[in-house]
mmCIF file of the N, C-alpha and C atoms, coordinates in Angstrom:
data_MODEL
# 
_entry.id   MODEL 
# 
loop_
_atom_site.group_PDB 
_atom_site.id 
_atom_site.type_symbol 
_atom_site.label_atom_id 
_atom_site.label_alt_id 
_atom_site.label_comp_id 
_atom_site.label_asym_id 
_atom_site.label_entity_id 
_atom_site.label_seq_id 
_atom_site.pdbx_PDB_ins_code 
_atom_site.Cartn_x 
_atom_site.Cartn_y 
_atom_site.Cartn_z 
_atom_site.occupancy 
_atom_site.B_iso_or_equiv 
_atom_site.pdbx_formal_charge 
_atom_site.auth_seq_id 
_atom_site.auth_comp_id 
_atom_site.auth_asym_id 
_atom_site.auth_atom_id 
_atom_site.pdbx_PDB_model_num 
ATOM 1   N N  . MET A 1 1  ? -29.098 13.984  13.759 1.00 0.00 ? 1  MET A N  1 
ATOM 2   C CA . MET A 1 1  ? -28.991 12.773  12.981 1.00 0.00 ? 1  MET A CA 1 
ATOM 3   C C  . MET A 1 1  ? -27.527 12.456  12.749 1.00 0.00 ? 1  MET A C  1 
ATOM 4   N N  . GLN A 1 2  ? -27.329 11.169  12.873 1.00 0.00 ? 2  GLN A N  1 
ATOM 5   C CA . GLN A 1 2  ? -25.847 10.642  12.662 1.00 0.00 ? 2  GLN A CA 1 
ATOM 6   C C  . GLN A 1 2  ? -25.669 10.502  11.171 1.00 0.00 ? 2  GLN A C  1 
ATOM 7   N N  . ARG A 1 3  ? -24.551 11.007  10.674 1.00 0.00 ? 3  ARG A N  1 
ATOM 8   C CA . ARG A 1 3  ? -24.179 10.852  9.253  1.00 0.00 ? 3  ARG A CA 1 
ATOM 9   C C  . ARG A 1 3  ? -23.170 9.736   9.084  1.00 0.00 ? 3  ARG A C  1 
ATOM 10  N N  . PHE A 1 4  ? -23.186 9.199   7.960  1.00 0.00 ? 4  PHE A N  1 
ATOM 11  C CA . PHE A 1 4  ? -22.242 8.135   7.553  1.00 0.00 ? 4  PHE A CA 1 
ATOM 12  C C  . PHE A 1 4  ? -20.938 8.787   6.981  1.00 0.00 ? 4  PHE A C  1 
ATOM 13  N N  . ASP A 1 5  ? -19.748 8.310   7.277  1.00 0.00 ? 5  ASP A N  1 
ATOM 14  C CA . ASP A 1 5  ? -18.455 8.745   6.650  1.00 0.00 ? 5  ASP A CA 1 
ATOM 15  C C  . ASP A 1 5  ? -18.280 7.633   5.600  1.00 0.00 ? 5  ASP A C  1 
ATOM 16  N N  . TRP A 1 6  ? -18.728 7.835   4.405  1.00 0.00 ? 6  TRP A N  1 
ATOM 17  C CA . TRP A 1 6  ? -18.747 6.875   3.387  1.00 0.00 ? 6  TRP A CA 1 
ATOM 18  C C  . TRP A 1 6  ? -17.348 6.471   2.957  1.00 0.00 ? 6  TRP A C  1 
ATOM 19  N N  . GLY A 1 7  ? -16.355 7.440   3.007  1.00 0.00 ? 7  GLY A N  1 
ATOM 20  C CA . GLY A 1 7  ? -14.999 7.211   2.730  1.00 0.00 ? 7  GLY A CA 1 
ATOM 21  C C  . GLY A 1 7  ? -14.486 6.051   3.667  1.00 0.00 ? 7  GLY A C  1 
ATOM 22  N N  . ILE A 1 8  ? -14.531 6.288   4.954  1.00 0.00 ? 8  ILE A N  1 
ATOM 23  C CA . ILE A 1 8  ? -14.069 5.262   5.987  1.00 0.00 ? 8  ILE A CA 1 
ATOM 24  C C  . ILE A 1 8  ? -14.882 3.896   5.805  1.00 0.00 ? 8  ILE A C  1 
ATOM 25  N N  . LEU A 1 9  ? -16.144 4.036   5.558  1.00 0.00 ? 9  LEU A N  1 
ATOM 26  C CA . LEU A 1 9  ? -16.821 2.749   5.474  1.00 0.00 ? 9  LEU A CA 1 
ATOM 27  C C  . LEU A 1 9  ? -16.529 1.877   4.203  1.00 0.00 ? 9  LEU A C  1 
ATOM 28  N N  . LEU A 1 10 ? -16.226 2.649   3.118  1.00 0.00 ? 10 LEU A N  1 
ATOM 29  C CA . LEU A 1 10 ? -15.802 2.015   1.806  1.00 0.00 ? 10 LEU A CA 1 
ATOM 30  C C  . LEU A 1 10 ? -14.360 1.382   1.969  1.00 0.00 ? 10 LEU A C  1 
ATOM 31  N N  . ARG A 1 11 ? -13.513 2.168   2.659  1.00 0.00 ? 11 ARG A N  1 
ATOM 32  C CA . ARG A 1 11 ? -12.204 1.555   2.899  1.00 0.00 ? 11 ARG A CA 1 
ATOM 33  C C  . ARG A 1 11 ? -12.377 0.277   3.843  1.00 0.00 ? 11 ARG A C  1 
ATOM 34  N N  . ALA A 1 12 ? -13.220 0.408   4.857  1.00 0.00 ? 12 ALA A N  1 
ATOM 35  C CA . ALA A 1 12 ? -13.330 -0.812  5.711  1.00 0.00 ? 12 ALA A CA 1 
ATOM 36  C C  . ALA A 1 12 ? -13.944 -1.908  4.929  1.00 0.00 ? 12 ALA A C  1 
ATOM 37  N N  . GLY A 1 13 ? -14.726 -1.704  4.049  1.00 0.00 ? 13 GLY A N  1 
ATOM 38  C CA . GLY A 1 13 ? -15.536 -2.769  3.321  1.00 0.00 ? 13 GLY A CA 1 
ATOM 39  C C  . GLY A 1 13 ? -14.541 -3.300  2.246  1.00 0.00 ? 13 GLY A C  1 
ATOM 40  N N  . VAL A 1 14 ? -13.906 -2.500  1.599  1.00 0.00 ? 14 VAL A N  1 
ATOM 41  C CA . VAL A 1 14 ? -13.039 -2.946  0.338  1.00 0.00 ? 14 VAL A CA 1 
ATOM 42  C C  . VAL A 1 14 ? -11.647 -3.532  0.967  1.00 0.00 ? 14 VAL A C  1 
ATOM 43  N N  . ARG A 1 15 ? -11.130 -2.648  1.685  1.00 0.00 ? 15 ARG A N  1 
ATOM 44  C CA . ARG A 1 15 ? -9.695  -3.138  2.182  1.00 0.00 ? 15 ARG A CA 1 
ATOM 45  C C  . ARG A 1 15 ? -9.841  -4.181  3.387  1.00 0.00 ? 15 ARG A C  1 
ATOM 46  N N  . GLY A 1 16 ? -10.724 -3.801  4.322  1.00 0.00 ? 16 GLY A N  1 
ATOM 47  C CA . GLY A 1 16 ? -10.804 -4.672  5.598  1.00 0.00 ? 16 GLY A CA 1 
ATOM 48  C C  . GLY A 1 16 ? -11.513 -5.964  5.372  1.00 0.00 ? 16 GLY A C  1 
ATOM 49  N N  . LEU A 1 17 ? -12.648 -5.875  4.605  1.00 0.00 ? 17 LEU A N  1 
ATOM 50  C CA . LEU A 1 17 ? -13.411 -7.087  4.448  1.00 0.00 ? 17 LEU A CA 1 
ATOM 51  C C  . LEU A 1 17 ? -13.180 -7.814  3.120  1.00 0.00 ? 17 LEU A C  1 
ATOM 52  N N  . GLY A 1 18 ? -12.411 -7.140  2.280  1.00 0.00 ? 18 GLY A N  1 
ATOM 53  C CA . GLY A 1 18 ? -12.145 -7.767  0.924  1.00 0.00 ? 18 GLY A CA 1 
ATOM 54  C C  . GLY A 1 18 ? -13.349 -7.723  -0.068 1.00 0.00 ? 18 GLY A C  1 
ATOM 55  N N  . LEU A 1 19 ? -14.265 -6.729  0.179  1.00 0.00 ? 19 LEU A N  1 
ATOM 56  C CA . LEU A 1 19 ? -15.391 -6.724  -0.701 1.00 0.00 ? 19 LEU A CA 1 
ATOM 57  C C  . LEU A 1 19 ? -15.076 -6.019  -2.075 1.00 0.00 ? 19 LEU A C  1 
ATOM 58  N N  . LYS A 1 20 ? -15.716 -6.433  -3.068 1.00 0.00 ? 20 LYS A N  1 
ATOM 59  C CA . LYS A 1 20 ? -15.650 -5.518  -4.420 1.00 0.00 ? 20 LYS A CA 1 
ATOM 60  C C  . LYS A 1 20 ? -16.655 -4.489  -4.128 1.00 0.00 ? 20 LYS A C  1 
ATOM 61  N N  . PRO A 1 21 ? -16.221 -3.264  -4.840 1.00 0.00 ? 21 PRO A N  1 
ATOM 62  C CA . PRO A 1 21 ? -17.059 -2.089  -4.646 1.00 0.00 ? 21 PRO A CA 1 
ATOM 63  C C  . PRO A 1 21 ? -18.573 -2.330  -4.880 1.00 0.00 ? 21 PRO A C  1 
ATOM 64  N N  . ARG A 1 22 ? -18.915 -3.255  -5.922 1.00 0.00 ? 22 ARG A N  1 
ATOM 65  C CA . ARG A 1 22 ? -20.422 -3.481  -6.202 1.00 0.00 ? 22 ARG A CA 1 
ATOM 66  C C  . ARG A 1 22 ? -20.959 -4.247  -4.878 1.00 0.00 ? 22 ARG A C  1 
ATOM 67  N N  . GLU A 1 23 ? -20.171 -5.191  -4.409 1.00 0.00 ? 23 GLU A N  1 
ATOM 68  C CA . GLU A 1 23 ? -20.682 -5.861  -3.215 1.00 0.00 ? 23 GLU A CA 1 
ATOM 69  C C  . GLU A 1 23 ? -20.933 -4.955  -1.938 1.00 0.00 ? 23 GLU A C  1 
ATOM 70  N N  . PHE A 1 24 ? -19.976 -3.929  -1.715 1.00 0.00 ? 24 PHE A N  1 
ATOM 71  C CA . PHE A 1 24 ? -20.139 -2.991  -0.822 1.00 0.00 ? 24 PHE A CA 1 
ATOM 72  C C  . PHE A 1 24 ? -21.441 -2.186  -1.033 1.00 0.00 ? 24 PHE A C  1 
ATOM 73  N N  . TRP A 1 25 ? -21.603 -1.652  -2.139 1.00 0.00 ? 25 TRP A N  1 
ATOM 74  C CA . TRP A 1 25 ? -22.855 -0.765  -2.403 1.00 0.00 ? 25 TRP A CA 1 
ATOM 75  C C  . TRP A 1 25 ? -24.136 -1.581  -2.352 1.00 0.00 ? 25 TRP A C  1 
ATOM 76  N N  . ASP A 1 26 ? -24.095 -2.863  -2.648 1.00 0.00 ? 26 ASP A N  1 
ATOM 77  C CA . ASP A 1 26 ? -25.247 -3.697  -2.495 1.00 0.00 ? 26 ASP A CA 1 
ATOM 78  C C  . ASP A 1 26 ? -25.750 -3.910  -1.061 1.00 0.00 ? 26 ASP A C  1 
ATOM 79  N N  . LEU A 1 27 ? -24.890 -3.715  -0.133 1.00 0.00 ? 27 LEU A N  1 
ATOM 80  C CA . LEU A 1 27 ? -25.225 -3.864  1.249  1.00 0.00 ? 27 LEU A CA 1 
ATOM 81  C C  . LEU A 1 27 ? -26.079 -2.799  1.830  1.00 0.00 ? 27 LEU A C  1 
ATOM 82  N N  . THR A 1 28 ? -26.851 -3.137  2.789  1.00 0.00 ? 28 THR A N  1 
ATOM 83  C CA . THR A 1 28 ? -27.518 -2.153  3.617  1.00 0.00 ? 28 THR A CA 1 
ATOM 84  C C  . THR A 1 28 ? -26.593 -1.697  4.705  1.00 0.00 ? 28 THR A C  1 
ATOM 85  N N  . PRO A 1 29 ? -26.752 -0.515  5.238  1.00 0.00 ? 29 PRO A N  1 
ATOM 86  C CA . PRO A 1 29 ? -25.930 -0.046  6.356  1.00 0.00 ? 29 PRO A CA 1 
ATOM 87  C C  . PRO A 1 29 ? -25.946 -1.077  7.520  1.00 0.00 ? 29 PRO A C  1 
ATOM 88  N N  . VAL A 1 30 ? -27.072 -1.730  7.785  1.00 0.00 ? 30 VAL A N  1 
ATOM 89  C CA . VAL A 1 30 ? -27.110 -2.707  8.811  1.00 0.00 ? 30 VAL A CA 1 
ATOM 90  C C  . VAL A 1 30 ? -26.250 -3.936  8.515  1.00 0.00 ? 30 VAL A C  1 
ATOM 91  N N  . GLU A 1 31 ? -26.360 -4.349  7.346  1.00 0.00 ? 31 GLU A N  1 
ATOM 92  C CA . GLU A 1 31 ? -25.513 -5.539  6.915  1.00 0.00 ? 31 GLU A CA 1 
ATOM 93  C C  . GLU A 1 31 ? -24.047 -5.217  7.109  1.00 0.00 ? 31 GLU A C  1 
ATOM 94  N N  . LEU A 1 32 ? -23.705 -3.990  6.679  1.00 0.00 ? 32 LEU A N  1 
ATOM 95  C CA . LEU A 1 32 ? -22.183 -3.559  6.719  1.00 0.00 ? 32 LEU A CA 1 
ATOM 96  C C  . LEU A 1 32 ? -21.830 -3.472  8.269  1.00 0.00 ? 32 LEU A C  1 
ATOM 97  N N  . ARG A 1 33 ? -22.632 -2.890  9.094  1.00 0.00 ? 33 ARG A N  1 
ATOM 98  C CA . ARG A 1 33 ? -22.286 -2.842  10.400 1.00 0.00 ? 33 ARG A CA 1 
ATOM 99  C C  . ARG A 1 33 ? -22.093 -4.242  11.175 1.00 0.00 ? 33 ARG A C  1 
ATOM 100 N N  . LEU A 1 34 ? -22.950 -5.140  10.683 1.00 0.00 ? 34 LEU A N  1 
ATOM 101 C CA . LEU A 1 34 ? -22.782 -6.487  11.262 1.00 0.00 ? 34 LEU A CA 1 
ATOM 102 C C  . LEU A 1 34 ? -21.458 -7.163  10.762 1.00 0.00 ? 34 LEU A C  1 
ATOM 103 N N  . MET A 1 35 ? -21.174 -6.971  9.477  1.00 0.00 ? 35 MET A N  1 
ATOM 104 C CA . MET A 1 35 ? -20.010 -7.565  8.936  1.00 0.00 ? 35 MET A CA 1 
ATOM 105 C C  . MET A 1 35 ? -18.794 -6.953  9.585  1.00 0.00 ? 35 MET A C  1 
ATOM 106 N N  . LEU A 1 36 ? -18.801 -5.687  9.906  1.00 0.00 ? 36 LEU A N  1 
ATOM 107 C CA . LEU A 1 36 ? -17.667 -5.071  10.607 1.00 0.00 ? 36 LEU A CA 1 
ATOM 108 C C  . LEU A 1 36 ? -17.663 -5.334  12.148 1.00 0.00 ? 36 LEU A C  1 
ATOM 109 N N  . GLY A 1 37 ? -18.607 -6.039  12.651 1.00 0.00 ? 37 GLY A N  1 
ATOM 110 C CA . GLY A 1 37 ? -18.557 -6.524  13.932 1.00 0.00 ? 37 GLY A CA 1 
ATOM 111 C C  . GLY A 1 37 ? -19.339 -5.656  14.977 1.00 0.00 ? 37 GLY A C  1 
ATOM 112 N N  . GLU A 1 38 ? -20.062 -4.736  14.424 1.00 0.00 ? 38 GLU A N  1 
ATOM 113 C CA . GLU A 1 38 ? -20.747 -3.699  15.382 1.00 0.00 ? 38 GLU A CA 1 
ATOM 114 C C  . GLU A 1 38 ? -22.060 -4.478  15.702 1.00 0.00 ? 38 GLU A C  1 
ATOM 115 N N  . ASP A 1 39 ? -22.471 -4.359  16.939 1.00 0.00 ? 39 ASP A N  1 
ATOM 116 C CA . ASP A 1 39 ? -23.679 -5.036  17.404 1.00 0.00 ? 39 ASP A CA 1 
ATOM 117 C C  . ASP A 1 39 ? -24.359 -3.940  18.358 1.00 0.00 ? 39 ASP A C  1 
ATOM 118 N N  . ASN A 1 40 ? -25.595 -3.643  17.982 1.00 0.00 ? 40 ASN A N  1 
ATOM 119 C CA . ASN A 1 40 ? -26.385 -2.746  18.768 1.00 0.00 ? 40 ASN A CA 1 
ATOM 120 C C  . ASN A 1 40 ? -26.940 -3.268  20.087 1.00 0.00 ? 40 ASN A C  1 
ATOM 121 N N  . GLY A 1 41 ? -26.781 -4.559  20.267 1.00 0.00 ? 41 GLY A N  1 
ATOM 122 C CA . GLY A 1 41 ? -27.268 -5.224  21.516 1.00 0.00 ? 41 GLY A CA 1 
ATOM 123 C C  . GLY A 1 41 ? -28.692 -5.611  21.372 1.00 0.00 ? 41 GLY A C  1 
ATOM 124 N N  . ALA A 1 42 ? -29.378 -5.420  20.259 1.00 0.00 ? 42 ALA A N  1 
ATOM 125 C CA . ALA A 1 42 ? -30.798 -5.677  20.082 1.00 0.00 ? 42 ALA A CA 1 
ATOM 126 C C  . ALA A 1 42 ? -30.871 -7.280  19.924 1.00 0.00 ? 42 ALA A C  1 
ATOM 127 N N  . ALA A 1 43 ? -31.795 -7.887  20.560 1.00 0.00 ? 43 ALA A N  1 
ATOM 128 C CA . ALA A 1 43 ? -31.951 -9.200  20.496 1.00 0.00 ? 43 ALA A CA 1 
ATOM 129 C C  . ALA A 1 43 ? -32.690 -9.636  19.194 1.00 0.00 ? 43 ALA A C  1 
ATOM 130 N N  . PRO A 1 44 ? -32.407 -10.847 18.653 1.00 0.00 ? 44 PRO A N  1 
ATOM 131 C CA . PRO A 1 44 ? -33.102 -11.167 17.357 1.00 0.00 ? 44 PRO A CA 1 
ATOM 132 C C  . PRO A 1 44 ? -34.594 -11.331 17.584 1.00 0.00 ? 44 PRO A C  1 
ATOM 133 N N  . MET A 1 45 ? -35.310 -11.274 16.410 1.00 0.00 ? 45 MET A N  1 
ATOM 134 C CA . MET A 1 45 ? -36.745 -11.493 16.686 1.00 0.00 ? 45 MET A CA 1 
ATOM 135 C C  . MET A 1 45 ? -37.055 -12.900 17.082 1.00 0.00 ? 45 MET A C  1 
ATOM 136 N N  . GLY A 1 46 ? -37.997 -13.091 17.956 1.00 0.00 ? 46 GLY A N  1 
ATOM 137 C CA . GLY A 1 46 ? -38.380 -14.514 18.442 1.00 0.00 ? 46 GLY A CA 1 
ATOM 138 C C  . GLY A 1 46 ? -39.506 -15.019 17.677 1.00 0.00 ? 46 GLY A C  1 
ATOM 139 N N  . ARG A 1 47 ? -39.916 -16.124 17.907 1.00 0.00 ? 47 ARG A N  1 
ATOM 140 C CA . ARG A 1 47 ? -40.878 -16.857 17.112 1.00 0.00 ? 47 ARG A CA 1 
ATOM 141 C C  . ARG A 1 47 ? -42.257 -16.157 17.544 1.00 0.00 ? 47 ARG A C  1 
ATOM 142 N N  . ALA A 1 48 ? -42.499 -15.720 18.820 1.00 0.00 ? 48 ALA A N  1 
ATOM 143 C CA . ALA A 1 48 ? -43.751 -15.127 19.109 1.00 0.00 ? 48 ALA A CA 1 
ATOM 144 C C  . ALA A 1 48 ? -43.939 -13.818 18.268 1.00 0.00 ? 48 ALA A C  1 
ATOM 145 N N  . ARG A 1 49 ? -42.986 -12.893 18.065 1.00 0.00 ? 49 ARG A N  1 
ATOM 146 C CA . ARG A 1 49 ? -43.010 -11.769 17.329 1.00 0.00 ? 49 ARG A CA 1 
ATOM 147 C C  . ARG A 1 49 ? -43.343 -12.046 15.887 1.00 0.00 ? 49 ARG A C  1 
ATOM 148 N N  . LEU A 1 50 ? -42.624 -13.153 15.334 1.00 0.00 ? 50 LEU A N  1 
ATOM 149 C CA . LEU A 1 50 ? -42.773 -13.483 13.986 1.00 0.00 ? 50 LEU A CA 1 
ATOM 150 C C  . LEU A 1 50 ? -44.232 -13.951 13.790 1.00 0.00 ? 50 LEU A C  1 
ATOM 151 N N  . ASP A 1 51 ? -44.827 -14.786 14.767 1.00 0.00 ? 51 ASP A N  1 
ATOM 152 C CA . ASP A 1 51 ? -46.175 -15.146 14.557 1.00 0.00 ? 51 ASP A CA 1 
ATOM 153 C C  . ASP A 1 51 ? -47.145 -13.946 14.619 1.00 0.00 ? 51 ASP A C  1 
ATOM 154 N N  . GLU A 1 52 ? -46.949 -12.907 15.485 1.00 0.00 ? 52 GLU A N  1 
ATOM 155 C CA . GLU A 1 52 ? -47.665 -11.655 15.353 1.00 0.00 ? 52 GLU A CA 1 
ATOM 156 C C  . GLU A 1 52 ? -47.702 -11.086 14.130 1.00 0.00 ? 52 GLU A C  1 
ATOM 157 N N  . LEU A 1 53 ? -46.505 -10.868 13.503 1.00 0.00 ? 53 LEU A N  1 
ATOM 158 C CA . LEU A 1 53 ? -46.359 -10.317 12.158 1.00 0.00 ? 53 LEU A CA 1 
ATOM 159 C C  . LEU A 1 53 ? -47.092 -11.168 11.075 1.00 0.00 ? 53 LEU A C  1 
ATOM 160 N N  . LEU A 1 54 ? -46.945 -12.367 11.131 1.00 0.00 ? 54 LEU A N  1 
ATOM 161 C CA . LEU A 1 54 ? -47.627 -13.336 10.214 1.00 0.00 ? 54 LEU A CA 1 
ATOM 162 C C  . LEU A 1 54 ? -49.115 -13.202 10.282 1.00 0.00 ? 54 LEU A C  1 
ATOM 163 N N  . SER A 1 55 ? -49.744 -13.071 11.546 1.00 0.00 ? 55 SER A N  1 
ATOM 164 C CA . SER A 1 55 ? -51.107 -12.792 11.665 1.00 0.00 ? 55 SER A CA 1 
ATOM 165 C C  . SER A 1 55 ? -51.547 -11.441 11.209 1.00 0.00 ? 55 SER A C  1 
ATOM 166 N N  . ALA A 1 56 ? -50.773 -10.481 11.443 1.00 0.00 ? 56 ALA A N  1 
ATOM 167 C CA . ALA A 1 56 ? -50.980 -9.158  10.943 1.00 0.00 ? 56 ALA A CA 1 
ATOM 168 C C  . ALA A 1 56 ? -50.975 -8.875  9.450  1.00 0.00 ? 56 ALA A C  1 
ATOM 169 N N  . PHE A 1 57 ? -50.031 -9.649  8.936  1.00 0.00 ? 57 PHE A N  1 
ATOM 170 C CA . PHE A 1 57 ? -49.721 -9.415  7.423  1.00 0.00 ? 57 PHE A CA 1 
ATOM 171 C C  . PHE A 1 57 ? -49.628 -10.803 6.775  1.00 0.00 ? 57 PHE A C  1 
ATOM 172 N N  . PRO A 1 58 ? -50.787 -11.450 6.693  1.00 0.00 ? 58 PRO A N  1 
ATOM 173 C CA . PRO A 1 58 ? -50.837 -12.757 6.083  1.00 0.00 ? 58 PRO A CA 1 
ATOM 174 C C  . PRO A 1 58 ? -50.509 -12.772 4.612  1.00 0.00 ? 58 PRO A C  1 
ATOM 175 N N  . ASP A 1 59 ? -49.755 -13.825 4.216  1.00 0.00 ? 59 ASP A N  1 
ATOM 176 C CA . ASP A 1 59 ? -49.468 -13.958 2.642  1.00 0.00 ? 59 ASP A CA 1 
ATOM 177 C C  . ASP A 1 59 ? -50.718 -14.206 1.962  1.00 0.00 ? 59 ASP A C  1 
ATOM 178 N N  . ASP A 1 60 ? -50.777 -13.665 0.740  1.00 0.00 ? 60 ASP A N  1 
ATOM 179 C CA . ASP A 1 60 ? -51.842 -13.826 -0.134 1.00 0.00 ? 60 ASP A CA 1 
ATOM 180 C C  . ASP A 1 60 ? -51.761 -15.273 -0.802 1.00 0.00 ? 60 ASP A C  1 
ATOM 181 N N  . ALA A 1 61 ? -52.867 -16.086 -0.593 1.00 0.00 ? 61 ALA A N  1 
ATOM 182 C CA . ALA A 1 61 ? -52.714 -17.315 -1.085 1.00 0.00 ? 61 ALA A CA 1 
ATOM 183 C C  . ALA A 1 61 ? -52.740 -17.458 -2.581 1.00 0.00 ? 61 ALA A C  1 
ATOM 184 N N  . LYS A 1 62 ? -53.352 -16.531 -3.147 1.00 0.00 ? 62 LYS A N  1 
ATOM 185 C CA . LYS A 1 62 ? -53.346 -16.510 -4.699 1.00 0.00 ? 62 LYS A CA 1 
ATOM 186 C C  . LYS A 1 62 ? -52.045 -16.102 -5.292 1.00 0.00 ? 62 LYS A C  1 
ATOM 187 N N  . GLY A 1 63 ? -51.354 -15.154 -4.560 1.00 0.00 ? 63 GLY A N  1 
ATOM 188 C CA . GLY A 1 63 ? -50.100 -14.697 -5.050 1.00 0.00 ? 63 GLY A CA 1 
ATOM 189 C C  . GLY A 1 63 ? -50.347 -13.494 -6.052 1.00 0.00 ? 63 GLY A C  1 
ATOM 190 N N  . ASP A 1 64 ? -51.483 -13.032 -6.196 1.00 0.00 ? 64 ASP A N  1 
ATOM 191 C CA . ASP A 1 64 ? -51.793 -11.995 -7.172 1.00 0.00 ? 64 ASP A CA 1 
ATOM 192 C C  . ASP A 1 64 ? -51.893 -10.537 -6.547 1.00 0.00 ? 64 ASP A C  1 
ATOM 193 N N  . GLY A 1 65 ? -51.689 -10.405 -5.286 1.00 0.00 ? 65 GLY A N  1 
ATOM 194 C CA . GLY A 1 65 ? -51.570 -9.249  -4.516 1.00 0.00 ? 65 GLY A CA 1 
ATOM 195 C C  . GLY A 1 65 ? -52.971 -8.593  -4.306 1.00 0.00 ? 65 GLY A C  1 
ATOM 196 N N  . SER A 1 66 ? -54.019 -9.207  -4.745 1.00 0.00 ? 66 SER A N  1 
ATOM 197 C CA . SER A 1 66 ? -55.287 -8.593  -4.530 1.00 0.00 ? 66 SER A CA 1 
ATOM 198 C C  . SER A 1 66 ? -56.022 -9.186  -3.318 1.00 0.00 ? 66 SER A C  1 
# 
């Protein structure tokens, strides 16, 4: 398992990106990696995959969760 070096990441976020500490801690690791210019090469989700997910997990029309 890969571990995060939070000290280095915090310095990169605060000093390098100019984030406030609260803004840094509100980010997900993926968001931080994107902001730092790291790209894992994964293609963004296409419309076909979004349609598959919408079919599998439709929104509740009532909005009450039941």
